[in-house]
N, C-alpha and C positions, 0 to 999 in steps of 0.2 A: 680215555675220553678224547674227543676231537679237539685238537689245538685251535686256538684262534688264529685267523689269517689276516695279514695286514697288507695294505698297499705299500710296497717297499720303496723307500727313498734312501739312497746311499749318501747323498750330499745336499745340504741346504746352504745357499749362499745369501749373504746380506751385504749391504753397503752402508756407508756412513749417512746417506741421505734418508734411509728408512727410519721412521719414527718408532715403529713397532716391528717385531719379528714374529712370524708364525712358525711354530715347530709342528710339523705334520705327524699325525697319528690317527690312522683310519682303519678300523676293523671291518672286514667285509662279510663275516659269517656269524654275527650275533644271532642268538635264538630267542632269548627272552625279550630283548628290546625294552628293557626296563633298567634305568640307572640305579635303582635300589638294589639290584642284584650284582652290581659291578664294583670293582676296585681298580683305581688307576694310580700308577706311580711313575713320575717323571724323574729321571736321574741325569746328572752331568758328571762325567768322570767317576761314576759309581756312587756319587752322593745324592741323596734324595732332595730334590728341589721343590717338588709339588706333588701332593697326593690327594686322592679323593676316596672317602669311605662311603660307599653307596648306602648300605643299611642304616648308617647314622647320618647320612647327608652332611658329612663333615669334611672340610677342606683344610689341608696343611700347606703353608708356604714357608720356604726357607727365607731367612731375613735378607738374603742377597737378591731375591726376586719378589719384592713386595707387590709388583704390578701383575704378576703371573695370574692368568685365569683361563678357563676354557674358552676356545674360540666361540662356542655357542653351547651353553649348558643344556639347552633344550634339545640339541642334536646329539648329546652324549648317548642317549638310548638308541640312536641310529648307528652308533659305532664311531662317531667323530669325537675323538678325545684330543684333538689338536690344541696346542697351547699358544696363547698370545701373551707377549711381554714386551717391555720397553727395550729399545735397541741397546742401551747402555748396560742392561742387565743380562742380555744374551751374549755372553762371552764365547769366543771360539772354543771348540772342544767336541768331545764325543758325547752324544745324548742317547738316552734310551727311554722308551715308553712301554711300560708293562701294564697289561690289562687283564683282569680276571672277571669272568662271568660264571657265577656259581662254581662248578668244579672244572671249568675250562679256563685256560690261560694262554697267554702268548706275549711276545716281546718283539719290538722293532727297534733297530739302532741306525743312527746316521751321524755324519759329521757336520757341524756348523762351522762355516768358514766365512771370514770377511773378505769381500772382493774390493780391492783398492780401485776407487774411481775418483776422477777429478770433479770437483764441484764446478769448475770453470773450463770452458772449451779451450783447448790448447792453442789453436790458431788465433782465437781472439785474445788470449793471454799474451801471445807473442806480439800481436799488433799493439796492445797496450804498452808492453815493455819497450817496443821500438819508438812509440810516440813519446814516452817518458824520456828516453835517451835523446831523442831529437830536441825536445824542449830544453833539456839540460845543455846540449851543445849550443843552442841558440842563446841561452843565458850567458854562457861563457864567451860566446862570440861577441855579444853586445859589450861585455866588459873589455874584450880585446880591442874593439873598435874605439871605445871611449878612451882607453889608454893610448892608442895609436894617434888619435886625433887631438887629444887634449893633454899636453904635457903637464899642465898645472893640476890636473885632477888625479894623477897617479897615486899620490900619497893619500888622497881622500877616499879612494876606492877600497881601501883595506877593510873598512867596516861592511862593505858589500861582499867582498871576496870570501870572508869568513862564513857568513850564512849560506852563500852559494856553495861553498865546499861542504858544509854540513848537509845541505839538501842533496848534494851529489852522493854522499856516503849513504844517506837514508835511502836514496833511490836504488843504489846498487844492492843493498840488503833486501829491499822490497822486490826487486826483479828476481833475485835468487829464491826467495820464499814463494813468490807468486808462480814462477815457471816450473819449479821442481815438482816431481811426482812425490807426494807425501800426504800427510793428514790434511783433511779439509780445514781444520783450525789454522794450520800453518799457511795454507793458501789464502785464507781470509785475512790473516795478519799481513801477508804480503800485499794484498789488494788495498788494505787500509793504509799501509806505508806508501803505497803508490799514489793514492788519491788525496788523502787528507793533508799531508805535508805540502802538497802542491799549492796550498793557500799562501805559502811563503812567497810564491812567485810574484804575486801582485805587489807586495811590499818591496821586493827586490826591484821590480820593474819601475815603481815610483822612484826609488832611490837612484836608479841608473839615470832616469830622466832628469832628476834634480842635479846630477853631477854636471850635466852639460847645459842645463837651462835654469835660469834664475826663476822664471815664471813658466809653469807648465801650460802649454797651449791646449786648445780644445781638442786637437788631434790626439795629444798625449792622454788626456782624460778619457777620450773615446776608446782608445786602445786598452787602457786599464779596465774600463767598464766591459769591453768585449771579452777580455781575458777573465774577468770576474764571472761573467755570464757562463762561460765555458766551465769554470770551476764549479759553479752551482749545479750545472747539468751533470758533471762527473760525480759530485757528491750524492746527488739523487740516484744516479745509476748504481753507485756503490751500495747505498742503503737497500735498493731493490734487489741487488745481486746477492748480497750476503744472507738475505732473508729467504731466498729460494734455493732449493737443492734438488736436482742440479739447476744451476742458474742459466737462464736463457736471456738475461737482460744486460749482459756485458756490453752490448752494442750502445747502450745509453752512456756508459763510461767512455767508450771509444769516441762517441760523438762529442762529449764534453772536452776530452783531451785534444781532439782535432781542432775544436774552436780555440783552445788555449795555444796550440801549436801555430795556428794561423795568426793569432794575435801576436805571438812572440816574433813570428817572421816579419809581420808588418812593423812591429816595434824596432826590429833590427834595421829595416829600411829607413824608418823614421830617425833612428839614432845616427845612421850613416849620413843622412841628408842634412842633419843639423850642422850649422856652422858656428 
């Protein structure tokens, strides 16, 4: 008897941004065009994952692929036995699709492979890392200016130096996780460590101002408010970025960090000008 003929696909690639994966299986020479005369069996590494018994209209799913289903059950009679399942269930490996129509049968095989892709644009990620480093440098520079100008506050600034050091360590870890090529979850953790701990900067800024001023001026409050506004924008950008894959909204995070960096730069000038 004539064997069933398939559209041959050797490799199927997916990435972590895909919510679902489609495993292709298309027969081009069905005669009956009736799913009641068909049997379909999907296997991964030789193990049956999904099968369809046409005469009984019965479907079997392995417990590892509870979401698996035909791409379109109504199109099965047209030869489309492609399978759709959730990304997490579609593990890398060798897959096969066996189709039987009455006394004719055939099989197609392919490899499923995960293509590593960044959720966040590399150039924008580098810009964010550079802004974070710049903000940290400005923070330490302010402490240096305070220590240089005010001999009496050197002992007092210890309680500021410690959180500033902690923030610096967190920032280094964040940059490593955020910049490196790795899993999307690690990149998201890196972005979280980049943006969320930056809220410490407002407290640090207030503490630095209080080291040199008994009463904070309107300029000081305005600078802290400016910095806070930048932080809010960065947090909004973070929330928008991690919810999209791939993300195209890192520019919002960058805008927030730019505002914070400008605020820190103005704060440095303010600290330097205080007598």
